[in-house]
NUDO-324096 format. One record per residue (C-alpha): residue in three letters; x, y, z. Coordinates in steps of 0.1 Angstrom, whole numbers, plus 5000, padded with zeros to 4 digits. Layout:
BEGIN
ALAXYZ ...
***
This chain:
BEGIN
MET251381694899 SER253281834920 PRO255682154912 GLY258981944900 ARG262382004923 SER264882254921 PHE268482134924 GLN271482334927 ARG274782284915 PRO277482134936 LYS279382354958 GLY282682434946 MET282182354912 ARG280982564874 ASP278982584855 PHE279882694818 LEU277182864796 PRO278682994762 GLU280483284771 ALA282183134800 MET282982874776 MET284883104752 LEU286883204780 ARG287682844789 SER288082734751 HIS290583034746 ILE292482964776 GLU292882564763 SER293782714733 ALA296682874744 TRP297982604763 ARG297782364733 GLU299482594709 ALA302482694735 SER302482324739 ILE302682214703 ARG305582504696 HIS307582364720 GLY307682004709 PHE305681834737 GLU302581564726 GLU299181524745 ILE297981314764 ASP295781194790 GLY294680914820 PRO291480824838 THR289581074857 PHE290180844885 GLU292780594901 HIS293480334930 LEU293680544959 ASP296680434969 LEU298280594938 TYR298180914960 THR298680804997 VAL302080604984 LYS303780944983 SER301481165002 GLY300380885033 ASP296780845045 GLY296981205056 ILE296181315020 VAL292581055020 SER290681395038 GLU291781605008 LEU289781374979 PHE286481214964 SER287280894975 PHE284680614967 GLN284580234968 ARG282280054938 ALA279179934954 GLY280079514966 GLY283579604957 ASN286179614981 THR288979844967 ASP289880234973 PHE289280464944 ALA290080834942 LEU289081104911 ARG292681244905 PRO292981604923 GLU296381584902 PHE297781444872 THR301781434880 PRO300681094898 THR299280964868 LEU301981074844 ALA304280904864 ARG302280534862 MET302380574825 ALA306180644824 ALA306380354850 ALA304480094831 GLN306580274794 GLY309380104811 ARG312780144794 SER310480164762 MET309580474765 ALA312280694741 LEU313980954754 PRO313081254764 THR309581204762 LYS307881544763 TRP303881504772 PHE301381744781 ALA297681714793 MET294981884800 PRO292781684826 ASP289781784850 LEU290481754888 PHE289081714920 ARG289581834957 ALA287281794984 GLU288482135001 ARG286682365014 PRO286582614985 GLN287782964985 LYS289183264960 GLY290783094929 ARG290282724944 LEU287582534934 ARG286782164939 GLU287082134903 HIS289582284877 ARG291082224848 GLN294182184847 TRP297182244820 ASN300081984825 VAL303781984810 ASP306181754819 CYS309481664804 ILE310681264812 GLY314281194802 LEU316881504806 PRO318581524837 GLY320181924834 PRO318782264840 ASP318082304801 ALA314882104806 ASP313482354835 ALA314282694808 GLU312082494788 VAL309182374807 ILE309282764820 ALA309082844787 VAL306282674771 ALA304682854804 ILE305583184793 THR304683114760 ALA300883084773 LEU300583334791 ARG301983594762 LEU299483394740 LEU296783544765 GLY298183874761 LEU300083904800 THR303584004804 SER305884034831 ASP304184324843 ASP301684104846 VAL303383774863 ARG306383674874 VAL308083384875 ARG309483274910 ILE312483054909 SER313782854942 HIS315482544946 ARG315082254972 GLY318582244977 ALA319382574990 ALA316382595005 ALA317382305022 ALA320582455035 LEU318782785043 LEU316882665066 GLU319182425085 ALA321482705086 LEU318482845108 GLY318382535129 VAL315582335113 PRO316981955119 ALA317281745090 HIS314481515094 GLN311781795099 MET312681965070 ASP308981855048 ASP307382015080 ALA308982335072 PHE309082285036 THR304782235041 LEU304982535063 VAL307282785043 ASP304882655012 ARG301582785031 ARG303283075051 GLY301483335025 LYS297983135035 MET297783155073 PRO297883405099 SER301683555111 GLN301283395149 GLU300383075133 PHE303183105108 GLN306083195135 ALA304182915164 GLN304582685140 ALA308382785131 ALA309082765166 GLY307882375168 LEU310482305143 GLY312982465169 LEU313082815152 ASP313883055179 ALA312483395177 PRO315283565157 ALA315383275131 VAL311983295127 GLN311883615119 ARG314483545097 LEU312883305076 ASP309583545072 ASP312483805057 ILE313983515037 ALA310483405022 ALA309783755012 THR312783834997 ARG312983804955 ILE315883884934 PRO315484014902 ALA316883684877 THR318983974854 GLN320984044889 GLY322283664885 ALA321683374909 ALA325183384923 SER323483694938 ILE321383444959 ALA324183334979 GLY325283654992 THR322283795002 HIS321083485023 GLY324783415034 LEU324183085015 PRO327682885000 GLU328082914968 SER327382544960 ALA323882604976 VAL323282794944 ALA324982634915 ASP321982434895 LEU320382764895 VAL323782974885 GLU323482664857 LEU319682774849 GLU319983144847 GLY322283054812 HIS319682874797 LEU316983094807 ALA319083394791 ALA319183224758 ARG315683184755 GLY315383554768 LEU313183454796 LEU315283654825 ASP313583974825 ALA310683734832 CYS311983584860 ASP312883644901 TRP314783454921 ASP312983344957 LEU313883094979 GLY309783134996 ILE308982904967 VAL310082534983 ARG306282354967 GLY305082145002 LEU304681844972 ALA307781584990 TYR308381414956 TYR310181754941 THR314081714940 GLY315882014929 THR314782294914 VAL310682414921 TRP309282774907 GLU305582934907 ILE304183174886 HIS302483454904 ASP300683804893 VAL302284104903 ALA299984284922 GLY299783924947 ASP296183934949 HIS295883574939 ARG297183214944 ALA299883064921 VAL298883064890 ALA301282774879 GLY303782584900 GLY306082274889 GLY309682214893 ARG312081874892 TYR311181544907 ASP313781314895 GLN312681014916 LEU309281004914 VAL309180724879 SER310780514907 LEU308980544926 PHE305780334909 GLY307980094897 GLY308980254868 PRO312880334854 ASP315080614871 LEU314380944852 PRO314681284859 ALA311881444851 CYS310681814858 GLY307082004848 PHE304382204858 GLY300182254863 MET298682604855 GLY295182584864 ASP292182794848 VAL290482884877 VAL293383174891 LEU294483214851 GLY290783274842 LEU290383564871 LEU293183764859 LEU292483714823 GLN289083894836 GLU290684154859 LYS293784254830 GLY290484304806 LEU291983984783 ALA288683764782 ASP287283974756 ALA289383834730 ALA288083514741 MET284683684725 ALA286583794695 ALA288283394688 ALA284783254690 PRO283983074652 ARG281583354638 PRO278883274619 ASP279583314579 VAL276083414569 PHE272683434586 ILE270083374562 VAL267383604570 SER263383504554 SER261383754546 GLY258083514551 SER257183474522 ASP255983084512 GLU258983064487 ALA261183134517 GLU260482984539 ALA260782684517 ARG263982784503 LEU265582844541 VAL266282564553 PRO267282334519 LEU269682664514 ALA271082624552 THR271882274547 SER273682304508 LEU275682574523 ARG276882354559 ASP277682054533 ASN279782334517 GLY281582404555 PHE280082694556 HIS279082844593 VAL275582914591 ARG272783044613 HIS269483194611 THR266683274635 HIS263982994654 LYS261583264662 ALA258883304651 THR258783674638 ARG259783744600 ASN260584084606 ILE263584184589 GLY265084404612 LYS264684204642 GLN266383904616 LEU269284194614 ARG269384244646 GLU269883874658 ALA272483824630 SER274384144646 GLY274583984678 CYS276283674666 ASN278383854651 ALA277983724618 ARG279983804587 HIS277283804561 VAL273483874558 LEU271583634536 ILE268283824527 LEU265183564515 GLY263083854499 ASP260883924466 GLU264283874444 LEU263683454451 GLN261283504422 GLN263883574399 GLY266683304415 ASP267683634432 VAL269083684469 THR270484014490 LEU273883924504 LYS275384204530 ASN278884214545 LEU277884344579 ALA281384434586 THR281884694554 GLY277784754547 ASP278184694511 GLN275684474495 SER274384314462 ILE271884074447 MET273283854432 PRO271683444418 LEU271483254443 ALA273882944424 ASP276283204433 ILE276083244468 ALA279383014480 VAL281383164455 ALA280183494469 ILE280683404504 GLY284483204502 ARG285283524483 SER284983774509 ASP285883564535 ALA289383534517 ASP289683904513 
***
């Protein structure tokens, strides 16, 4: 027989061994907890959609970024979902006028991009999406920002680690117009500013010149994109700093009050360099970045008031964000916060140790089964050894709370129960074990 063929995982994809899975579960737990605290309900959609769900807004150019396909023998184009917001808009459009407003939804889908993998950006990742449909004012924008901050705080990240950088498409457009960008090239300008941190300076300057900007205007744009104003200084300061009319930042001035009511101004900065390149954004836009600037955005979102109607639904205001697990996981590891995932992992209530006697071996599996039926997390060794010392080390290695030793005492119907945290142990009747473990856990 020839040796088996060796397989590698696809480039840009991930395997999740137990430790990595613990971190992912820890992140997802924080996402779900934050969503529920703020009154959002969980949804999901299909892993793939009709291709034109994505091209209807972004154009055919997006196809090269997607994993698209046709069913064998069919003529319909599909694509693995690269983002969730179009799916959400399609779902909301399908509900039509019957949808209760406001609708507050969250989802944690797997997303796919047929792009070259880079640090913090893979071909598949899990993303937390939070969306509020039906509320037109800045109160909804502040609420979704608050949900994101709640999750990050649950994971141990503070405003010393990450900052919310807030902008507004209207204010950014007024700025670009003042610099000389014509109206018909505004979307191209937004895309360029959004990619500014991901391209060499010379390339940025060349593309900015292609928008009709002269050298001083390009430099001015670069300076503005690098300027951040603490939100505690007030949104009105944006107008003075960048020479804009106060009307251009009116929405941000109103948003400031809602952020202040939630105690979030200390976590935020005003930053007109944030524009979000996706064309469906219509108002406030924002991103969360690590303070050191070593990573891509941790999260990004904003207001997209025309998206639901674009997919055939009613004209509804909406806002939301997405937060991926790749950059967030890297940041938690760098900050030494990933260990919390191990601490939050389910611990065995009891690890059963067998002395190897015939009676101990006969009792082990029925006892484990009985305890599991009573709701306990039970483990025992699957190795051939019955060396008690090695079994105790295995129990400690899986962070068990108790060890139950089936030894010579079994002849009298007794067993030894040891608390691994305190080292206390006692001999007791086998019939009392479930009660003893439950009482100890409650203590």
